[in-house]
N, C-alpha and C positions, 0 to 999 in steps of 0.2 A: 417691190413695194417695201417701204420702210416700216419699221415697227411703230405703233402708235405711241405718242408721248403721254406720260401720266397726267400732264396738265392739258392734254388735248381738249377736253371739255369736262365739265362737271356733270355727273349723272344725278339728275334730280327727277322727281316725279311723284306720283301718287301711289300709295299702297292700295290694293284692291278694296279694302274696307273703307277707304276714304272717298271713293268715287260715289257721289250722291247725285244721281240723275234727277231726283225729285226736289232739289233745292236750287235757289238762285245762284248764279255764278259768283256773286259776291260772298257767298258762304264758304267758298273754297279756301283752303289753307294757302295755296299757291296762286300767284297771278302771272299771266303771260302778256307781255307787251312787245309789239314790234314798232320801232321808230324808223321812219323813212325820210330821206332827204327831200325837203319840200322844193328844192330847185330842180329836181329831176323831171323830165317829161313823164306824163302819166303812164305810158307803156313800160318805161324803164323802172319806174317806181313800183308798179304792179308786179313786174317780174321779180324785183328784189324781194318784195314781201312774200310772194308765192314760194320763192326758193327757200327763204328762211322758214316758212311754215312747213315745207316738205322735210327740211332737216330736223326741225323740232318734232314733227310727227313720228319720224323714224327713231329718235333718240330719247324722247321723254316718256317714261313709263306711265301709262294710264291717261295720257293726254286725249286720246280719241275714244269717244263713246261708241256704243254698238251701232251697227247699221240697222236699217229698217225698211219695210216695204211701204209704198204709197197705197192709196185706195184702189189702184188698178193692179196691184201686185208687183210693180217694178221695184227692184232693189236699189237702195241708196246707201252707199258706204257711210261708216261712222264719221262724225265731225268732232272737233274739240268741244267736249261737254262743259268745260270750265270757261270757255270763251277766250277771246283774244282782242285786245284793244290795239288799234293802229293809230299811232301818233305821228305828227310831223315834227321835223327837227332840221336845224341848219347843219352843215358839215361839221362845224366846230362843236355843236351840241352832241352830234353822234360820236365824235371822237372822245368827248368827255364822258358820255354815257358808257361807252365801251370800257374806258379806263377805270371808271369808278365801279362798274359791275364786275370786272375782272379782279378788282381788289377785294370784293366781297366773297367770302368762302361759301356762302349759301345761295349764290346766284349762278345759273347756267347762262352762258352767252353764246349766241350764234350771230355771225356778222357776214355782210356781203361787201367785200372790197370791189372797187370798180373793175379790177383786173379779172374778176370772175365773170363779168358781163362782156368784156372785150376779147377774151381768149376763147377760141372755138374748140381748142383741144385741152382737155382737163389737165393733162400732164404739163402743158405750157403754163396754165394758171398756177399750178402748184410750184413750178420752178420760179415764176415771177413773184409769187407770194413769199417764198423762202428768201428772196433777195430784197424784200421791201420792209424797211423799218416800220413799226406800228404807226408812227406819226405821219407816214406817207401812204397809208393804205387807200386813200380816196374812198372812204366808207359810203356806201349807198343806203344801207339799212343795218340796224342792230336789233336783235331780238334778245330779250331778257326774261328769265323765268325764275321765280323764287318766292320766298315768303311775301305775302301781300304788303306788309308794312315796309319791307326793304325796297320792293319794286315801286311802291308809291313814293318813297323818299327819293329814289333815283330818277324818277320821271315826272315829278311834281310840276316842273316848269314847262313841260311840253303840252301842247294842245292836240286835239284830234286832227288827223290828217284831213285837209280840206280838198 
């Protein structure tokens, strides 16, 4: 396994004292958005969004709230307490979003190239990714997390995924 690159991803998240479970999601300092290619079949789009959510959940400090039990005592794991907006975008809009987000020092970016969904062996995906220039990634979805104003500016032209 190769050593991680320092530019691999930007570590952003919430400090424990910023996690406010008793306030609306709009009060959060950070905003999380996933944009999905509207041309994808529903199952492929849902898979792309779910994979980005898993990646964000594992790498963004403070993203998940605590779990809880229901009225029958069954356990439910924690969910993103600050919410996540899922938007629709064209392939060109996804590429532009990724490029603009990468150029922002205060934004974490997670993306789903098409090769991640077509390769069944992860090492094969990584090999294909390493040989693919950014402009040819065939992005299926892009997730961005950062200061609310920055994320709003990056995604203002995109609508909710229909």
